[in-house]
C-alpha positions as CSV (number, residue, x, y, z in Angstrom):
1,Q,0.2,0.2,-0.2
2,V,2.6,2.9,1.1
3,Q,6.0,3.0,0.8
4,L,8.7,5.3,2.5
5,V,11.7,5.6,0.4
6,E,14.7,6.8,2.3
7,S,18.2,8.1,1.0
8,G,20.9,10.4,2.4
9,G,22.9,8.2,5.0
10,G,26.4,7.5,5.2
11,L,29.9,7.8,6.2
12,V,31.1,10.8,7.8
13,Q,33.7,12.5,9.9
14,A,32.7,14.2,13.6
15,G,31.6,17.8,12.8
16,G,30.0,16.6,9.5
17,S,26.4,17.1,8.1
18,L,24.7,14.5,6.2
19,R,21.1,15.5,5.0
20,L,18.3,12.6,5.1
21,S,15.2,12.8,2.9
22,C,12.3,10.0,3.0
23,A,9.3,10.3,0.5
24,A,5.4,8.2,0.6
25,S,3.9,6.8,-2.1
26,G,1.0,4.9,-2.4
27,T,-2.4,4.9,-1.8
28,I,-2.9,7.7,0.3
29,F,-5.5,10.0,1.8
30,R,-3.4,12.0,4.4
31,I,-0.6,11.7,6.3
32,T,-0.5,12.9,10.1
33,D,2.7,12.9,11.5
34,M,6.1,12.8,10.2
35,G,9.6,12.0,11.9
36,W,12.9,10.0,12.5
37,Y,13.8,7.7,15.3
38,R,16.6,6.0,15.2
39,Q,18.3,2.6,16.5
40,A,22.1,2.1,18.1
41,P,23.4,-1.3,18.7
42,G,21.8,-2.8,21.9
43,K,19.8,0.1,22.0
44,Q,16.4,0.6,22.1
45,R,14.6,2.5,19.0
46,E,14.5,6.4,20.3
47,L,12.3,9.3,18.6
48,V,15.1,11.7,16.8
49,A,12.8,14.4,15.3
50,T,9.2,14.2,14.4
51,F,7.0,17.4,12.4
52,T,3.3,17.3,12.8
53,A,1.0,18.4,9.8
54,G,0.1,21.4,11.5
55,G,3.6,22.2,11.7
56,S,5.0,21.4,15.1
57,A,8.5,20.2,15.1
58,N,9.8,18.0,18.4
59,Y,13.8,17.1,19.1
60,A,15.2,15.0,21.4
61,D,17.3,16.5,23.6
62,S,20.6,15.1,22.5
63,V,19.9,16.7,18.7
64,K,18.5,19.9,19.6
65,G,20.5,23.0,18.1
66,R,22.3,20.3,15.6
67,F,19.6,18.9,13.6
68,T,16.4,20.2,11.6
69,I,13.4,18.9,10.5
70,S,11.6,19.9,7.8
71,R,8.5,18.9,5.8
72,D,7.1,19.1,1.7
73,N,3.6,18.1,2.0
74,A,2.7,18.5,-1.8
75,K,5.6,15.8,-1.9
76,N,4.8,13.7,1.5
77,T,8.4,13.9,2.1
78,V,9.9,14.8,5.4
79,Y,13.9,15.5,5.5
80,L,16.5,15.5,8.1
81,Q,19.5,18.0,8.3
82,M,22.3,16.5,10.4
83,N,25.0,19.3,11.6
84,S,27.7,19.2,13.2
85,L,27.4,14.9,13.9
86,K,28.8,13.2,16.6
87,P,30.0,9.3,17.3
88,E,27.3,8.9,19.4
89,D,25.1,9.7,16.6
90,T,26.1,6.6,14.7
91,A,22.6,4.4,14.2
92,I,20.1,3.3,12.0
93,Y,17.9,6.3,11.3
94,Y,14.3,4.9,10.4
95,C,11.4,7.0,8.5
96,N,8.1,7.2,10.3
97,A,5.1,8.3,9.3
98,E,1.1,7.8,10.0
99,V,-0.7,7.3,7.1
100,F,-4.6,7.9,6.6
101,T,-5.5,5.2,3.2
102,L,-9.2,6.2,4.3
103,K,-10.7,8.9,6.0
104,T,-10.8,6.4,9.4
105,W,-8.6,4.2,8.5
106,S,-4.7,5.0,9.8
107,Y,-1.8,3.0,10.1
108,N,2.2,3.8,11.4
109,Y,4.5,2.7,8.6
110,W,8.7,2.8,8.8
111,G,11.3,2.9,5.6
112,Q,13.6,-0.2,5.8
113,G,16.5,2.3,7.7
114,T,19.8,3.9,6.6
115,Q,22.8,3.7,8.2
116,V,24.6,6.4,9.4
117,T,28.1,6.3,10.8
118,V,30.4,9.2,12.2
119,S,34.1,8.5,12.8
120,S,35.7,10.4,15.7
């Protein structure tokens, strides 16, 4: 039904920057929340940033001031600009979106994940 396609991950030196993109496609009536989560080895998946349909952005304390989430509703795409990257940012980053395929039918979709590795 709905696919989330991610891009932008890779290997970067500490202090560098990466920009992640995630585009939703398929049978979409409306998308409410979109955001990014990450999971490091041996750790629980955690929130990085979310962006609601109403334009409200939220960030984890660990990335606040360094990461910026943005959204293009016309393209059903969410972005994550990551600056001043640190080794502790190393993780698999997952795109997430709550999608209504019908007026009253919604489901949380996840992307396949993209690896971000930050070297010391």
